[in-house]
N, C-alpha and C positions, 0 to 999 in steps of 0.2 A: 200454472207457470211459477207462481210465487213459491209454492211448496217445492217444486223441482229445483228452483234457484237456491232455496235455503239448504236443501240436501247437498247441492254441489258445493256451497260455501262451507258447510260443516265438514264434508269429506275433504275439501282442500285444506282446511285448518288442521284436521287430524293428521293428514299426510305431512304437512309442514312441521307440526309439533312432534311427530314421531322422530324427525331428524334433530329437532332443537332440544328435545329432552327424552332420554331413554325410559323415563318413568311414565310418560303420557299414555302409551298404549298398553300398559299393564292392566291386568284384571282388577287389581285393587283400586287403581285410579278410575277406571271405567265404572266400577261398582259405586265408588264414592260420588261420581258425577250423577249417576242415575238416582242414587238415594237423595242427593242434594236437591233435585228438582221434582222428584216423584210426588211428594206430598203437596208442594207448592203448585204442581201441575193440576191437582184437583181444583184448586182455586182458579187457575187459568181457564179451565173448562167452563166454569160458571161465568167468568168475566167475558169470555168469548161470546156466549149467547147474549149477554147483556149489551155488549158493544154492537152486535149485529142489529139489535132492536133499536139502537140509537141512544143507549144510556151509558152510564159509567158509574162505578162504585169505588169511592175512595176509602170506604170503611172496612174493606175486607181484612186488612192486617189487624185492625182492632177487634173484629168479629172472631177471627181465628184465636186471638188471645183470650177473648171472653169465653169461648167454648172450652178452652183449656182450664181457665179459672173455675168455671161452673162445674166441669167434670171433677176437678180436684177437690173443690169445696164439698160437693155432695158426697164424694167418696170418703172424705175425712169425717163427714157427719154420719157415716154408716151405711150409705146406699151402695149397692153393688155397681161396679164401674160401667157395666153395659147400660143399665137404666140411667145412670148419671150422664153417660155420653148421649143417650137418646134425648134426655131433657136439654142438654147443651145444644144439640142440633136444632131442637124445637125453638129454643130461645133465639138462636141465630136466625132461624127463618122468621121469627117474630120481628127481629130488627129489620130484615128485608121487607116485611109487610109494612112496617111503619115508614120506611123510606119510600116504598111504592105508593103508600097512601098520600104522602106529601107530594109526590110527583103527579099522580093521577087525580087526587082529590083536591089538593090546594092549587096545583099548577106550578110547583117549584121545579127547577131543573134537577136532573139526577146529580149533577156536580155539586150544587149547593146543598141539597138534602143530605147526600152521603158525606159531604165535608163536615156538616154539623154533627152527624151521627158518629163520624170517626172520632171526634173529640169527646162526645158524650160517652160512647162505649169504652174508650180508653180510660176515661175518668172512673167508670164503673169498675173496670179491672183493678185500678189502684185502690178504690174504696173498699172493694170486697176482700182485698188481700192486705190492706194497709201498706201497700208498697213492698210487701215481703214475699219472696218466692216460696211456693208450696212444694215441699218434698213429698213425693208419692212413691217411695221405694217399696211400700208394702202392696202395691198393685198386684193382683194375681197373675201368674205366668200366662194364662190363656188370654188375658186382655193385653198384656205386653207383647204377645206374639204378633198381633197385627202391626205393630210398629218395629219390632226387633227380630221376629222369627223369620225362618226361611222355609221354602217348599222346593225340594229338589235342588237345593243350592241357590235358588233365586229368592231374594228377600220378598216377604209377603207384601210389603209396601209397594214394590214395583209391580207385582201381579195385580193388586187392587187398582193401582193407577192405570195399568194397561187395559184392564176390563172396563173401567169408567170411560177412558178415551175411545175405545173401540165402539162401545154402545152409543155414546153421545155423538160421535162423529157420524156413525151410520144413521142415527135418528135424525140428525140435522140435515143430512143429504137426502134421506128417503121418506121420512115420516111426513104425511100431508099436514098434520096438526102443527108441526114445528116450522113448516114453510111460512106460516103466518108471521113468524119472527122476522124473516127476510122481507116479506111484503110490508110489514109495519115499519121496519127500518129504512127501506128504500123510498117509500112514499106514503107517509102516514095518512094523508088526506085521501089518496086514491084507495088505500086499504080500507079506510073507514066507509067510503062510498060503496065499496064492493061487499060490504056486510061484515067485515072483520071487526070485532070489538077490540080495537087497538089499546084502549085503556086497560082492559083485562090482560092482554098479552104483555104489556109493559109491566104491570103489577106482578104477575106470576113469574116473569123472568127475573125480576128484581129479588123476589123471594127465593128463587132457585139459586141465584148467585150467592146470597147470604147463607143459605143452607149448605152449599158446597164448601163455603169457608168454615162453617161450623164442623162439618165432617172432617175437614183437614185438621182443625184444631183438636178434635178427639184423637185422631191418629198421631198427631204430634205429642199429645199427652202420653200415649202408649209408648211412643218411641223414646222420649226423653225421661219418662218417669218423674216429671216435674211440671209445674205451671208457673211461669214467670210473668208478672204483670206488665213487663215492658216488651214481651215477645211480639214479633211481627211489625215492629216500627219500620216503615219504609217498604214493607212487602207489596203494598198496592202499586207502587211505582214499578217494581220489577215485573209484576203480573201484567200491568197495562202495557209495559214495554214489550213483553213477550208476545202479547196478542196482536199489537200493532205491527211488530216485525213479522209476525206470521201472516199478515195480509188483511186483518180486520180493519175496516175504516172507522175513524173516529166520528164520522157522520152517519154511520149505520148502513145496513143493507148488504154488507159483504163480510166474508170471513169464514174460516173453517176451524174446527177443533184441532185437526191434524196440523194445520199451518201454525196455529198458536203454540202447540206442543213443540214443533220444530223451532219456533222462535225462542222458546224457553231453553231448548237444548242448545241452541247457538249461544245464548248468554252463559249457560253453564260451561260450555267448551271454552269460551273466551275467559271466564273467571278462572277455570282450572289452568289454562295456559299462562295467564298472568301470574298466578301463584307459583307455578313451576319455574317461570322465568324470573322469579323474585322481584316482581314489579311492586312498588309501594302500594298499599291499600288505598291511599288517597288518589293516586293516579288511576287505580282501577275504576273508581267511581266516575272519574272524568271520561275514561274510555267508554264505559257503559252509557253515560249520558250522550256522548257523541253518536253512538250507535242508534240510540233512541231518536236523536235529532234527525239522523239520516232517514230512518224509517218513517217518521212523521212527515218529512219533506217529500219523500217519494209518494206517500199516501195523498198529500195535498196536490202534488203535480198531476197524479192520476185522476183525482176528482176534477181538477181544472180542465183536463182534456175531455172528460165526459161531458162537462157543461158546454164546452166549445162545440163538440159534435152534436 
């Protein structure tokens, strides 16, 4: 129902904006909107699974930036970009492993652990670059293709994003192994008593979330041909907002990848609409914040109804 409702809202907004601005339904604007959230959508996929298990990761924006910085640094040191990207994704997964270790080993909450790593990782980005953006104009064309190229007129980024969404959504709905994510998020004690190693589930889902952020960082590097140490600031809020709008509960146990992607699409449509209507960037943040507030309120009220029943 949440997914159908989001589709209806997005369709309504598109119809309204087609009358408000002649530029909204043009291919150039649609392509720009798809490109604007396709790479960020990869991070949304990882965050969705993490929220379902009952966690949250505030460090994803910093991890995306770290992956860009590591890829750029290693390439400038002479490593081929594919190997550099693989190392960057591995380092991102390691960050997730450390956050997961703090949660499952020490007993910290995902919120506190990821908040600390958000600051630490951002500091690493600044330290590795001395606060100076890295220009990577000499990246080989075949690497840039994943961020800038097209296949049959469709940007490669959108194709990669669509494949990741299709596979992950199907796996979450159908794969028996991933059903443990829902069981753990719905009732961790019951899942533990039924034989599910909930600590392992939470740990590996946290690693997955950071690895997806690392993959997004590598693709961003290919797209922009640069690595900026301040990139991704505030990205975590946009990602979390999209997942919650898409139906994932902050208390865990519910959510779908498709719903989260639709939530991100809604935010992208709203942003594009506000730009075309020449709304001040400051008011854009206010409106996005209000949308998130409404989504969280709806989530809270639905949880309250479940408890009453």
